[in-house]
TORMARLUM-918324 format. One line per 4 residues: for each residue x, y, z of C-alpha. Coordinates in Angstrom, 1 decimal, padded with zeros to 4 digits. Example, Ala and Ser with C-alpha at 12.3 -4.5 7.8 and 13.67 -1.06 7.14 Angstrom:
<nodes>
012.3 -004.5 007.8  013.7 -001.1 007.1
</nodes>
This chain:
<nodes>
-058.1 058.3 -026.9  -056.2 060.7 -029.1  -056.3 064.3 -028.0  -055.3 067.3 -030.1
-055.2 070.5 -028.2  -056.3 073.8 -029.7  -055.7 077.2 -028.1  -058.0 080.2 -028.6
-056.5 083.0 -030.7  -056.7 086.8 -030.4  -058.3 088.8 -033.3  -054.8 089.9 -034.4
-053.6 086.3 -034.6  -056.8 085.3 -036.4  -056.1 087.9 -039.1  -052.6 086.7 -039.5
-053.8 083.2 -039.8  -056.4 084.1 -042.4  -053.7 085.7 -044.4  -051.7 082.5 -044.1
-054.7 080.5 -045.3  -055.2 082.7 -048.3  -051.5 082.4 -049.3  -051.8 078.6 -048.9
-054.7 078.6 -051.3  -052.6 080.6 -053.8  -049.6 078.2 -053.4  -050.7 074.8 -054.4
-051.0 072.1 -051.8  -048.1 072.6 -049.5  -048.9 069.8 -047.1  -045.9 067.7 -046.4
-046.1 064.1 -047.4  -043.5 061.4 -046.8  -042.8 061.5 -050.5  -041.4 065.0 -049.8
-038.7 063.3 -047.6  -035.6 061.5 -048.6  -035.2 058.4 -046.5  -031.7 056.9 -046.6
-030.9 053.7 -044.6  -027.7 054.1 -042.6  -026.9 050.5 -041.6  -026.1 048.6 -044.8
-024.5 045.2 -045.2  -022.6 044.8 -048.4  -022.7 041.6 -050.3  -020.6 042.3 -053.3
-018.8 044.8 -055.6  -018.6 045.2 -059.4  -017.1 047.6 -061.9  -018.9 049.0 -065.0
-017.4 051.6 -067.3  -015.0 052.8 -064.6  -017.8 053.1 -062.1  -017.5 051.1 -058.9
-020.7 049.6 -057.3  -020.8 048.2 -053.8  -024.2 046.7 -053.2  -026.1 045.2 -050.4
-029.1 045.2 -048.0  -032.2 047.5 -047.9  -032.1 047.7 -051.7  -029.1 050.1 -051.5
-025.8 050.5 -053.2  -022.8 052.8 -053.1  -021.5 054.2 -056.4  -018.1 055.8 -057.0
-017.3 057.7 -060.2  -013.8 058.7 -059.1  -012.2 055.3 -058.5  -013.1 055.1 -054.8
-012.1 058.6 -053.7  -015.7 059.4 -052.8  -019.0 057.6 -052.8  -022.7 058.3 -053.2
-025.5 056.1 -051.9  -028.5 055.1 -054.0  -031.6 053.1 -053.6  -032.8 050.5 -056.1
-035.7 049.7 -053.9  -036.6 050.6 -050.3  -036.5 046.9 -049.3  -034.8 043.6 -050.3
-031.2 042.5 -050.5  -029.2 043.2 -053.7  -027.3 039.9 -053.9  -025.7 040.5 -057.3
-025.0 043.2 -059.8  -023.2 042.5 -063.1  -023.1 043.9 -066.6  -023.5 042.8 -070.1
-022.6 045.1 -072.9  -024.0 048.5 -072.1  -026.5 047.4 -069.4  -026.3 046.7 -065.7
-028.3 043.7 -064.4  -029.2 043.0 -060.8  -031.2 040.6 -058.7  -032.8 041.1 -055.3
-033.6 038.2 -053.0  -037.3 039.1 -053.0  -037.7 038.0 -056.6  -036.9 041.1 -058.5
-034.7 041.5 -061.6  -033.6 045.0 -062.3  -031.7 046.6 -065.1  -030.1 050.1 -065.8
-029.1 051.6 -069.1  -027.7 054.9 -067.7  -024.9 053.5 -065.6  -026.8 052.7 -062.4
-028.6 056.1 -061.8  -032.1 054.8 -062.6  -033.5 051.2 -062.8  -036.3 049.3 -064.4
-037.7 046.3 -062.5  -039.6 043.1 -063.0  -041.0 041.0 -060.1  -041.3 037.2 -060.2
-043.5 035.1 -058.1  -041.2 032.7 -056.2  -042.0 029.7 -054.0  -042.2 030.1 -050.2
-038.8 030.8 -048.8  -037.3 031.0 -052.2  -034.7 033.7 -052.8  -032.9 035.0 -055.9
-029.1 035.0 -055.6  -027.4 035.5 -058.9  -028.0 036.5 -062.6  -026.0 035.5 -065.6
-026.9 037.6 -068.8  -026.0 036.1 -072.2  -026.6 037.1 -075.8  -029.8 035.1 -076.1
-031.2 034.7 -072.6  -030.7 035.1 -068.8  -030.1 032.5 -066.1  -031.1 033.3 -062.5
-030.0 031.2 -059.6  -032.2 030.8 -056.5  -031.7 028.8 -053.4  -034.0 026.1 -054.9
-032.7 025.9 -058.5  -032.2 027.8 -061.7  -034.5 029.8 -064.0  -034.0 030.6 -067.7
-035.5 033.8 -069.0  -035.8 035.0 -072.6  -034.8 038.5 -073.7  -038.2 039.8 -072.6
-037.6 038.4 -069.1  -040.3 035.8 -069.4  -039.6 032.4 -067.8  -038.9 029.8 -070.5
-037.8 026.9 -068.2  -037.1 026.2 -064.5  -035.0 023.4 -063.0  -035.4 022.7 -059.3
-033.7 019.8 -057.6  -032.8 019.1 -053.9  -029.2 018.7 -055.1  -029.2 022.4 -056.1
-030.3 023.7 -052.7  -028.2 026.4 -051.2  -028.0 026.7 -047.5  -028.4 030.3 -046.3
-026.5 030.7 -043.0  -027.2 033.7 -040.9  -025.5 035.8 -038.4  -027.5 038.3 -036.3
-027.0 042.0 -035.9  -027.4 044.2 -032.9  -031.2 044.0 -033.0  -031.2 040.2 -033.5
-032.1 040.6 -037.2  -030.7 037.9 -039.5  -027.9 038.8 -041.9  -027.5 036.3 -044.8
-023.8 035.4 -045.2  -023.9 032.2 -047.4  -021.1 031.0 -045.1  -020.2 027.4 -045.3
-016.9 026.0 -044.1  -015.3 029.4 -044.4  -016.3 029.8 -048.0  -018.4 032.6 -049.3
-020.7 032.8 -052.3  -019.2 029.9 -054.2  -022.4 028.0 -054.1  -024.8 030.6 -055.5
-023.0 031.6 -058.7  -023.6 030.4 -062.3  -020.8 029.6 -064.7  -021.4 029.3 -068.5
-018.6 027.1 -070.0  -018.8 025.8 -073.6  -022.6 026.1 -073.7  -023.0 024.2 -070.4
-024.2 025.6 -067.0  -021.8 024.8 -064.2  -023.0 025.0 -060.6  -021.8 024.2 -057.0
-024.1 023.4 -054.1  -024.0 023.0 -050.4  -025.8 019.7 -050.9  -023.2 018.2 -053.2
-019.4 018.2 -052.9  -018.6 017.8 -056.6  -019.4 019.7 -059.8  -023.0 020.0 -061.2
-023.4 020.3 -064.9  -026.8 021.4 -066.5  -027.5 021.7 -070.2  -028.3 025.1 -071.8
-032.0 024.4 -071.9  -032.2 023.2 -068.3  -033.5 019.8 -069.3  -030.6 017.6 -068.0
-028.6 017.6 -064.8  -025.3 015.7 -064.3  -023.2 015.3 -061.2  -019.4 014.9 -061.5
-017.8 013.3 -058.4  -014.2 014.6 -057.8  -012.8 011.1 -057.5  -013.8 010.3 -061.1
-011.6 013.2 -062.4  -008.9 013.8 -059.8  -006.5 011.2 -058.3  -007.2 011.5 -054.5
-006.1 009.5 -051.5  -008.0 009.7 -048.3  -011.1 011.7 -047.5  -012.7 013.7 -050.2
-013.6 017.2 -049.4  -015.4 019.3 -052.0  -015.0 021.8 -054.8  -015.1 025.3 -053.4
-014.5 027.6 -056.4  -014.8 027.7 -060.2  -012.8 030.0 -062.4  -013.2 030.6 -066.1
-009.8 031.2 -067.8  -010.2 031.7 -071.5  -010.9 028.3 -073.0  -010.2 026.5 -069.8
-011.9 026.0 -066.5  -010.0 026.0 -063.2  -011.4 024.3 -060.1  -010.4 024.7 -056.5
-010.7 021.3 -054.8  -009.1 020.3 -051.5  -007.2 023.7 -051.5  -005.4 022.9 -054.8
-006.1 024.1 -058.3  -007.0 021.8 -061.3  -007.5 022.8 -064.9  -009.4 021.2 -067.8
-010.7 022.0 -071.3  -013.6 019.5 -070.8  -015.3 019.0 -067.4  -016.1 015.4 -068.4
-012.4 014.5 -069.0  -009.5 014.3 -066.6  -008.7 017.4 -064.4  -005.0 018.1 -064.5
-002.9 019.8 -061.8  -002.8 023.6 -062.5  000.7 024.1 -061.0  003.7 022.8 -063.0
005.1 021.1 -059.9  002.5 018.4 -059.2  003.6 018.1 -055.6  003.0 021.8 -054.9
-000.1 022.1 -052.7  -000.9 018.5 -053.5  -003.3 017.1 -050.9  -001.9 013.6 -051.5
001.6 014.7 -050.6  002.3 013.7 -047.0  005.0 016.4 -046.7  002.8 019.3 -047.8
002.5 020.7 -044.3  006.2 021.3 -044.1  006.0 024.1 -046.6  002.4 025.1 -045.9
001.5 025.1 -042.2  -002.2 024.6 -041.6  -002.5 028.2 -040.4  -001.0 029.5 -043.7
-002.7 027.0 -046.0  -004.5 028.8 -048.9  -008.2 028.5 -049.1  -009.0 031.4 -051.4
-007.4 031.6 -054.8  -008.2 034.4 -057.3  -007.0 035.5 -060.7  -006.0 039.2 -061.4
-004.5 040.4 -064.6  -003.9 036.8 -065.7  -001.9 036.0 -062.5  -002.8 033.7 -059.7
-003.0 035.0 -056.1  -004.1 033.8 -052.7  -005.7 035.9 -050.0  -004.4 035.6 -046.4
-005.9 036.8 -043.2  -004.1 036.9 -039.8  -004.2 038.8 -036.6  -003.4 042.5 -037.0
000.0 043.9 -036.2  000.6 045.8 -033.0  -002.3 045.4 -030.7  -003.5 042.0 -029.4
-006.0 041.0 -026.8  -004.3 039.3 -023.9  -004.1 035.7 -024.8  -005.5 033.0 -022.6
-007.7 035.4 -020.6  -011.4 036.0 -020.6  -011.2 039.0 -022.8  -009.8 036.9 -025.6
-013.1 034.9 -025.7  -014.6 038.0 -027.3  -012.5 037.4 -030.5  -012.3 041.1 -031.2
-008.7 041.3 -032.5  -008.5 043.2 -035.7  -007.3 041.6 -038.9  -004.3 041.7 -041.1
-005.1 041.1 -044.8  -002.7 040.6 -047.7  -002.3 038.8 -051.0  000.4 036.4 -052.2
001.4 036.1 -055.8  002.3 032.8 -057.5  005.8 032.7 -058.9  007.8 029.9 -060.7
011.2 029.5 -062.3  011.8 029.0 -066.0  011.9 025.2 -065.6  008.7 025.1 -063.6
010.2 022.9 -061.0  010.2 025.6 -058.4  007.1 027.4 -057.5  005.8 029.3 -054.6
003.4 032.1 -053.4  005.2 035.2 -052.1  003.7 038.2 -050.4  002.5 040.8 -052.9
003.5 044.3 -052.0  002.0 045.6 -048.7  -000.8 044.4 -046.4  -003.9 046.0 -044.9
-003.2 046.3 -041.2  -006.6 046.8 -039.5  -006.7 049.1 -036.6  -010.5 049.3 -036.1
-012.4 048.9 -032.9  -015.6 047.6 -034.5  -017.3 045.0 -032.3  -020.3 043.2 -033.8
-022.2 040.1 -032.7  -020.3 036.9 -033.3  -021.1 033.3 -034.1  -018.7 031.3 -032.0
-017.8 034.3 -029.7  -020.0 036.9 -028.1  -018.5 039.5 -030.4  -016.1 039.8 -033.3
-014.5 042.6 -035.1  -016.6 043.6 -038.1  -013.8 043.4 -040.6  -013.8 039.7 -040.1
-017.0 039.6 -042.1  -015.5 040.8 -045.3  -016.6 039.0 -048.5  -013.4 038.6 -050.4
-014.9 036.4 -053.1  -017.0 039.3 -054.3  -014.2 041.8 -054.5  -013.8 044.0 -057.6
-010.7 045.3 -059.5  -010.2 048.3 -061.7  -007.2 047.7 -063.9  -004.0 046.8 -062.1
-004.3 049.4 -059.3  -007.7 049.5 -057.6  -009.0 046.7 -055.3  -012.4 047.0 -053.6
-013.3 044.4 -050.9  -016.9 044.7 -049.5  -018.2 043.4 -046.2  -021.0 043.3 -043.8
-021.7 046.3 -041.5  -021.1 048.8 -044.4  -017.4 047.7 -044.7  -015.2 048.7 -047.6
-011.5 047.9 -047.7  -009.7 049.3 -050.7  -006.4 049.9 -052.3  -006.0 052.5 -055.0
-002.4 052.0 -055.9  -002.0 048.3 -056.6  -001.8 047.1 -052.9  001.0 049.4 -051.9
-001.3 051.3 -049.5  -004.7 050.1 -048.1  -007.5 052.0 -046.6  -010.6 051.1 -044.5
-012.9 053.3 -046.5  -016.0 052.5 -044.4  -017.1 050.4 -041.5  -020.0 051.0 -039.2
-020.2 048.6 -036.3  -021.5 051.2 -033.9  -025.0 050.9 -035.5  -026.9 053.2 -033.2
-027.2 057.0 -034.1  -026.1 059.1 -031.1  -025.2 062.7 -032.3  -025.8 064.9 -035.3
-023.1 067.6 -035.3  -024.2 069.1 -038.6  -025.9 068.1 -041.8  -023.1 065.8 -042.9
-021.3 064.8 -039.6  -022.9 062.0 -037.6  -021.7 060.1 -034.6  -022.9 056.5 -034.1
-022.4 054.8 -030.7  -023.1 051.3 -029.5  -024.7 051.4 -026.1  -025.2 047.7 -025.8
-023.5 046.0 -022.8  -019.8 045.4 -023.3  -019.6 047.1 -026.7  -019.3 050.9 -026.4
-017.6 051.3 -029.8  -018.1 054.4 -032.0  -018.1 055.3 -035.7  -018.3 058.7 -037.4
-019.4 059.8 -040.8  -018.3 063.0 -042.4  -020.3 062.6 -045.6  -023.9 062.4 -044.4
-023.9 058.7 -043.5  -022.5 057.3 -046.7  -019.3 056.0 -045.3  -018.2 055.6 -041.6
-014.9 055.4 -039.8  -014.7 053.4 -036.6  -012.6 054.3 -033.6  -009.0 053.1 -034.1
-006.4 051.6 -031.7  -004.0 054.0 -030.1  -000.3 053.6 -030.3  000.2 053.5 -026.6
-000.4 050.6 -024.2  -001.3 050.8 -020.5  000.6 048.2 -018.5  -001.2 047.1 -015.3
000.2 045.1 -012.4  -002.4 042.7 -011.0  -001.5 041.0 -007.8  -003.5 037.9 -006.6
-003.5 037.6 -002.8  -004.5 034.9 -000.3  -007.0 035.3 002.5  -004.4 036.9 004.7
-003.4 039.5 002.1  -000.2 037.9 001.1  000.8 038.1 -002.5  000.5 034.8 -004.2
001.8 035.9 -007.6  001.8 039.0 -009.9  000.5 039.2 -013.4  001.4 041.9 -015.8
-001.1 042.6 -018.5  -001.4 045.2 -021.2  -004.7 047.0 -021.8  -005.5 049.2 -024.7
-008.7 050.8 -026.0  -010.0 047.5 -027.3  -009.8 046.0 -023.9  -011.4 048.9 -022.1
-014.3 049.4 -024.5  -015.2 045.7 -024.4  -015.1 045.4 -020.6  -017.5 048.2 -019.6
-021.1 047.0 -019.2  -022.6 050.4 -020.0  -021.7 053.9 -021.0  -022.7 056.4 -018.4
-022.0 059.5 -020.5  -020.8 060.1 -024.1  -020.4 063.3 -026.0  -018.5 064.8 -028.9
-018.8 068.5 -029.7  -018.6 070.3 -033.1  -014.8 070.8 -032.8  -014.2 067.0 -032.4
-013.5 067.0 -028.7  -015.4 064.7 -026.5  -015.3 061.9 -023.9  -016.6 058.5 -022.9
-017.4 057.5 -019.3  -018.0 053.8 -018.6  -019.8 052.3 -015.6  -017.6 051.7 -012.6
-017.0 048.0 -013.3  -014.4 045.6 -012.0  -012.4 043.2 -014.2  -011.0 040.2 -012.3
-010.9 042.3 -009.1  -009.2 045.3 -010.8  -011.0 048.6 -011.0  -010.5 049.9 -014.5
-010.1 053.4 -015.9  -013.5 054.5 -017.0  -012.8 057.9 -018.5  -011.5 058.4 -022.0
-011.2 061.6 -024.1  -010.9 062.3 -027.8  -009.8 065.3 -029.8  -010.5 064.0 -033.3
-014.2 063.1 -033.4  -013.6 059.7 -031.8  -011.0 058.4 -034.2  -008.9 057.8 -031.1
-009.8 057.7 -027.5  -007.2 058.1 -024.7  -008.0 056.5 -021.4  -006.9 058.8 -018.6
-006.0 057.8 -015.1  -005.8 061.3 -013.7  -009.6 061.9 -013.8  -011.8 059.8 -011.4
-015.4 059.8 -012.3  -017.4 057.2 -010.3  -020.7 056.2 -011.7  -023.6 053.9 -010.9
-024.8 051.4 -013.5  -028.4 052.6 -013.1  -029.0 055.6 -015.2  -032.1 057.0 -016.9
-032.2 058.8 -020.3  -028.6 059.5 -021.3  -027.7 062.9 -020.0  -027.4 065.7 -022.5
-024.0 067.3 -022.1  -024.1 071.1 -022.0  -021.2 073.4 -022.7  -020.7 076.7 -020.8
-017.5 078.8 -020.7  -015.1 076.0 -021.3  -016.9 073.4 -019.2  -018.8 070.3 -020.1
-021.7 070.1 -017.6  -023.7 066.8 -017.1  -025.3 064.8 -014.2  -024.6 061.2 -013.3
-026.7 059.2 -010.8  -024.7 057.6 -008.0  -025.5 055.1 -005.2  -023.4 054.5 -002.1
-025.4 052.1 000.1  -025.5 052.2 003.1  -023.7 055.5 003.4  -025.8 057.4 000.9
-028.9 056.4 -001.1  -029.5 057.5 -004.7  -028.2 061.0 -005.4  -026.6 062.9 -008.2
-023.2 064.3 -009.0  -023.2 067.2 -011.4  -019.8 067.3 -013.1  -018.0 070.3 -014.5
-015.4 068.9 -016.9  -012.7 071.2 -018.3  -012.7 071.0 -022.1  -009.0 070.4 -021.9
-009.7 067.2 -019.9  -007.3 068.3 -017.2  -009.7 068.9 -014.3  -013.2 067.9 -013.2
-015.2 069.4 -010.4  -018.5 068.1 -009.1  -021.5 069.2 -007.1  -023.4 066.5 -005.0
-027.2 066.9 -004.8  -029.2 066.0 -001.7  -029.9 062.4 -001.0  -032.8 060.7 -002.9
-032.6 063.4 -005.7  -031.7 061.9 -009.0  -031.0 064.6 -011.6  -031.4 063.3 -015.2
-030.9 066.5 -017.2  -029.3 069.8 -016.4  -030.0 073.0 -018.2  -027.5 075.7 -017.1
-028.7 079.3 -017.5  -025.4 080.5 -016.1  -022.8 079.0 -013.7  -025.1 079.1 -010.7
-028.6 079.2 -012.2  -029.7 075.7 -013.3  -033.0 074.1 -014.3  -033.0 070.4 -013.2
-035.1 067.6 -014.6  -035.1 065.2 -011.7  -036.6 062.1 -010.1  -037.1 062.3 -006.4
-036.9 058.8 -004.8  -039.3 057.9 -002.0  -037.4 057.8 001.3  -039.2 054.6 002.4
-039.1 052.7 -000.8  -036.4 054.4 -002.9  -035.8 051.6 -005.3  -039.4 051.4 -006.6
-041.1 054.8 -006.0  -040.1 058.1 -007.4  -041.6 061.4 -008.6  -040.6 063.3 -011.6
-039.9 067.0 -011.0  -038.7 070.1 -012.7  -036.6 072.0 -010.2  -034.6 075.3 -010.1
-031.3 075.9 -008.4  -029.3 079.0 -007.8  -026.2 077.3 -006.4  -025.3 074.9 -009.3
-027.5 072.1 -008.0  -026.5 071.9 -004.3  -030.0 072.9 -003.3  -033.1 073.5 -005.4
-036.8 074.2 -005.3  -039.7 072.5 -007.1  -041.2 074.3 -010.1  -043.4 071.4 -011.3
-044.1 068.0 -009.9  -045.8 064.9 -011.5  -047.4 062.7 -008.9  -047.9 059.7 -011.1
-045.0 057.3 -011.8  -043.5 058.0 -015.3  -040.3 058.0 -017.3  -038.6 060.7 -019.1
-038.3 059.3 -022.7  -037.1 062.4 -024.7  -035.4 065.6 -023.8  -034.7 068.3 -026.5
-033.4 071.8 -026.0  -034.7 073.8 -028.9  -033.1 077.1 -027.9  -032.3 079.0 -024.7
-036.0 079.7 -024.1  -037.6 076.4 -025.1  -037.1 072.9 -023.7  -039.3 070.1 -025.1
-039.6 066.7 -023.3  -041.7 063.6 -023.5  -042.9 061.5 -020.6  -044.6 058.1 -020.5
-047.7 056.7 -018.8  -049.5 058.1 -020.9  -047.1 059.5 -023.6  -047.2 063.3 -023.4
-045.2 066.1 -025.0  -044.5 069.2 -023.0  -042.8 072.5 -023.6  -041.0 074.2 -020.7
-040.4 077.9 -021.3  -037.3 078.9 -019.4  -037.9 082.6 -019.3  -041.4 082.5 -018.0
-040.9 079.2 -016.1  -044.2 078.0 -017.6  -045.1 074.5 -018.6  -047.4 073.7 -021.6
-048.9 070.4 -022.6  -048.7 070.2 -026.4  -049.9 066.7 -027.1  -051.2 063.6 -025.3
-052.1 060.2 -026.6  -053.3 057.3 -024.5  -053.5 054.9 -027.4  -050.0 054.7 -028.8
-047.1 053.1 -026.8  -044.7 056.0 -027.4  -044.5 059.4 -028.9  -041.4 061.4 -030.0
-040.8 064.9 -031.2  -039.0 065.3 -034.5  -037.9 068.7 -035.9  -036.5 068.9 -039.5
-035.7 072.2 -041.2  -037.8 074.1 -038.7  -040.8 071.8 -039.2  -042.3 070.1 -036.1
-043.6 066.5 -036.2  -044.9 064.0 -033.6  -044.0 060.4 -034.4  -044.4 057.0 -032.8
-045.5 053.5 -033.6  -048.2 054.0 -036.2  -048.1 057.7 -035.6  -047.0 060.6 -037.9
-048.4 064.0 -037.1  -047.3 067.4 -038.5  -047.7 070.8 -036.9  -050.1 073.1 -038.8
-049.2 076.4 -037.1  -045.7 077.2 -035.9  -047.2 079.9 -033.7  -049.2 077.2 -031.9
-047.6 073.9 -031.2  -050.8 072.4 -029.9  -052.2 072.2 -033.5  -051.4 068.9 -035.2
-052.9 066.9 -038.1  -052.3 063.4 -039.5  -049.4 063.4 -042.0  -049.4 061.3 -045.1
-046.9 058.4 -045.4  -046.1 056.6 -048.7  -046.1 053.0 -047.4  -048.7 052.4 -044.8
-048.2 053.9 -041.4  -044.6 054.4 -040.1  -043.4 052.9 -036.9  -040.9 055.1 -035.2
-038.8 053.6 -032.4  -036.3 056.4 -031.9  -035.2 059.7 -033.5  -032.4 062.2 -033.1
-032.3 065.5 -035.1  -030.5 068.7 -035.7  -030.8 071.4 -038.4  -032.0 069.9 -041.7
-031.4 066.2 -040.7  -033.1 063.6 -038.6  -032.0 060.0 -038.1  -034.9 057.7 -037.0
-035.2 054.0 -036.2  -038.3 053.2 -038.2  -040.1 050.7 -040.4  -043.3 050.7 -042.5
-045.3 048.4 -044.7  -042.4 048.1 -047.2  -039.3 049.4 -045.5  -037.7 046.9 -043.0
-036.5 048.4 -039.7  -033.3 050.5 -040.1  -032.0 053.8 -039.0  -032.9 056.2 -041.8
-031.5 059.6 -042.4  -034.5 061.9 -043.1  -034.2 065.1 -045.0  -036.6 067.3 -047.0
-036.1 066.9 -050.7  -034.6 069.8 -052.5  -037.3 072.3 -053.5  -039.8 071.0 -050.9
-041.7 074.1 -049.6  -042.2 074.7 -046.0  -045.7 074.8 -044.7  -046.1 078.5 -045.5
-043.6 080.3 -047.6  -044.8 083.6 -046.3  -042.7 086.4 -044.9  -045.4 087.2 -042.4
-045.0 083.8 -040.7  -042.6 083.5 -037.8  -041.2 080.3 -036.2  -042.7 079.3 -032.9
-043.1 082.5 -030.8  -040.4 081.6 -028.3  -037.8 081.6 -031.0  -036.0 084.9 -031.4
-034.6 084.2 -034.9  -035.7 082.1 -037.9  -034.2 081.5 -041.3  -035.7 079.8 -044.3
-033.7 077.1 -046.1  -030.9 078.8 -048.1  -031.2 079.0 -051.8  -029.8 077.9 -054.2
-028.5 074.7 -052.7  -025.8 073.9 -053.3  -024.5 077.5 -053.9  -021.9 078.6 -056.3
-021.5 082.4 -056.3  -024.0 083.7 -053.7  -026.6 082.2 -051.4  -029.7 083.8 -049.8
-032.1 083.0 -047.0  -035.2 084.7 -045.7  -034.9 085.7 -042.1  -037.2 086.8 -039.3
-036.5 087.9 -035.7  -038.3 089.3 -032.7  -036.8 092.8 -033.0  -035.0 092.5 -029.6
-031.5 092.8 -031.3  -029.8 094.2 -034.4  -029.5 091.3 -036.7  -026.7 092.9 -038.7
-024.7 093.4 -035.6  -025.4 089.8 -034.5  -023.7 088.3 -037.5  -020.4 086.8 -036.3
-019.1 085.2 -039.5  -018.8 082.0 -041.4  -017.5 078.7 -040.0  -016.7 075.4 -041.6
-017.9 071.9 -040.5  -014.9 071.6 -038.2  -015.9 074.7 -036.3  -013.1 076.9 -037.7
-013.9 080.4 -038.7  -013.2 080.9 -042.4  -014.2 084.5 -042.8  -015.9 087.4 -041.1
-019.1 089.2 -042.0  -017.6 091.4 -044.7  -019.3 089.6 -047.5  -022.6 089.0 -045.7
-025.4 091.5 -046.4  -028.8 092.0 -044.6  -031.6 093.6 -046.6  -034.6 094.7 -044.4
-038.0 094.1 -046.0  -040.1 095.1 -043.0  -039.7 095.4 -039.2  -038.4 092.0 -038.1
-038.2 090.5 -041.6  -035.6 090.6 -044.3  -033.1 088.7 -046.5  -029.6 087.5 -045.7
-027.1 087.2 -048.5  -023.6 085.7 -048.5  -021.1 086.2 -051.4  -019.5 082.7 -051.2
-017.5 082.8 -054.5  -014.0 081.4 -054.0  -014.9 079.3 -051.0  -013.9 075.6 -051.3
-016.8 073.2 -051.6  -018.2 072.0 -048.3  -020.7 072.7 -045.6  -020.6 076.1 -043.9
-022.5 077.9 -041.1  -023.3 081.6 -040.9  -023.3 082.2 -037.2  -025.3 084.9 -035.4
-024.8 085.8 -031.7  -027.0 088.1 -029.6  -027.4 088.6 -025.9  -028.8 085.3 -024.5
-028.7 083.3 -027.7  -027.2 082.2 -031.0  -028.4 080.6 -034.3  -026.6 079.4 -037.4
-027.7 079.1 -041.0  -026.2 076.0 -042.7  -025.1 076.4 -046.3  -023.7 073.9 -048.8
-021.2 075.3 -051.3  -020.3 073.4 -054.5
</nodes>
């Protein structure tokens, strides 16, 4: 039964509330709907790239695409639809055309900013793959056949045949969700395209090795076997690519190129030297080893190239060992250009300029291996070019590899194999972290989740001496192996602790695992937001694989403070070690709690005074019976007393420190939301629901929500967080599985009746009012300071925000200055002005002219607390 708790109010509070109600009547309906949110999917798989009027489009899953108007320097993410896979975007004259697998044709006449759409009823399991616009009509390829549409997008004819069937192979992502790859014998996308050549439709198919020819009206289908047009000896493979070259057509068959003016006539060798790459030449392997044999030709600026992929330079996974089974070595990508002498008797492919040397640690689920590097899932056959300088290669897991100077320099512009949101540092900086067993890789976004950068390999290598001994302890032989960050991240079953602060410093602690009898280093630190991690042998942090909710890392006077559960049977049952890690990563101290006390979260009031959120194990049955408690310690956790105890068995499912006075947490069985007030040491039940499976607190731009599976509630009175009402959602009821939030941003794992499951960035749309835009309303009463959303946003010359505080401090004195998104102080408070409107209310104004574009924070400090006002400057 759903319960919404209501507290009685004093007469004074009632009067204030009546005033608020009157103001809400004056201001039109200010209730927040999901249409007031911007929901942006974070985990996108790209299926192709195209160029239109110097704009670069990279398109993919969840109806989303990235658009660059500055030739790949920066990107913006847009949504064509909240669902469906965009499998193709192309252009004809001044219009962009697109197809989504769910049977939708879309077009844009303003360069991809807005789209019109038409939906078609397809057969069961039929998917749209490709669209070919012409002067008089459109052709659309599906996995069952081909459609012809007139200029009004009405179907005029359909041709379906088993020979046209396209096999849709899948890989599976971290949540076991299928990702379409159209992968067949290492070839991508060749079989779902449509080629118009001399008024004939040319097609390839997974069900036929040769060329398929269809007349313009879709009334006749011919199959052209390769042996009828190419002189072949031995086994016939298949045609894997078709290229249109002026009045000629070029075909890739058996890893060689053939050219013809008429598909029904003989297909001639493309290269002047007919023995070059000739599959009938028994000596071809002398010049082209099987590992270097070309399988992907492409034409660029009327020149022929091949694309090559090898193992990346520098770091390798130890060969012949179990780690190599993971297949997680990064890639090396480069092009080779075709050259020939004047006589045409000599021809070759030579390396074209420089290569892309991948250094990413980006583990994803594999097909033949448990995991692969995400950059191995690039789709080179859907790359795009801008002139002779820019190359864009898309891939799964939001991957973009690009060169902006004609292949002299390469850049991994984006790749997110971490998948799971972990930390929000500010409105534009997100850390994703993969907590699945034997993954542990990270990615970071500095542009609000549009692009991501994975952790990279370090330059150093740790050499380890592993000695195998017999039963008597005698050394049988010694093996020397090199381990780097790839090896370490892939070996650890779990991450015991992970944290990165706003300055970019942080750490990773893996479980205390063995690898072939060798105890690995399980502590790594970073000073650049996780771009590189350094595994350190000087710090020993022993952990136990069983942990509860990941511990929130607190910072206090140059120390990272966090608890880790440990187990030392039979010497010591479950207990906790509270660590005090120097932010320079040179020293770590620890406090050991009494036996059977498992501390999950630590809230330090000062160096000695701690609030502990703990589980007390039963002394008789410690593995199965435990009690959840809130405890207080005055000696850093060595001893503690119980403040509150829950007799029933439950789990701590969410823990959120709102400020120094307010800690929110959610427990299970049944799901309940509590507020613990630090100053008064009081506990309040805010919401309980015995019907839903889970509940979560979500706070965005000072608005409080309770979400869950089929649950979306909004707080109606910030002075009373027991007051909730049903919120409105645009597509059915949302199903929230997880959420993290900070400031103006939340990232939630959710789905609804239209949106497939993804991790969505949730923000309030610009101009969305708060529940009450009144100066008489404060934030929740335990908060000492509140600021409205700054305006205008983005700011140019000056920016303002309405502020309120409890009067316990001088707000003008509390202003510290302005900091950038990297945590660097950019200016003091000289250009910040506070105008008092009433006692405890006023307006804050910052003269921001001359400040470079970016995200900034106006920081305020007072005794016992601090707050910041985020500002975007254009």
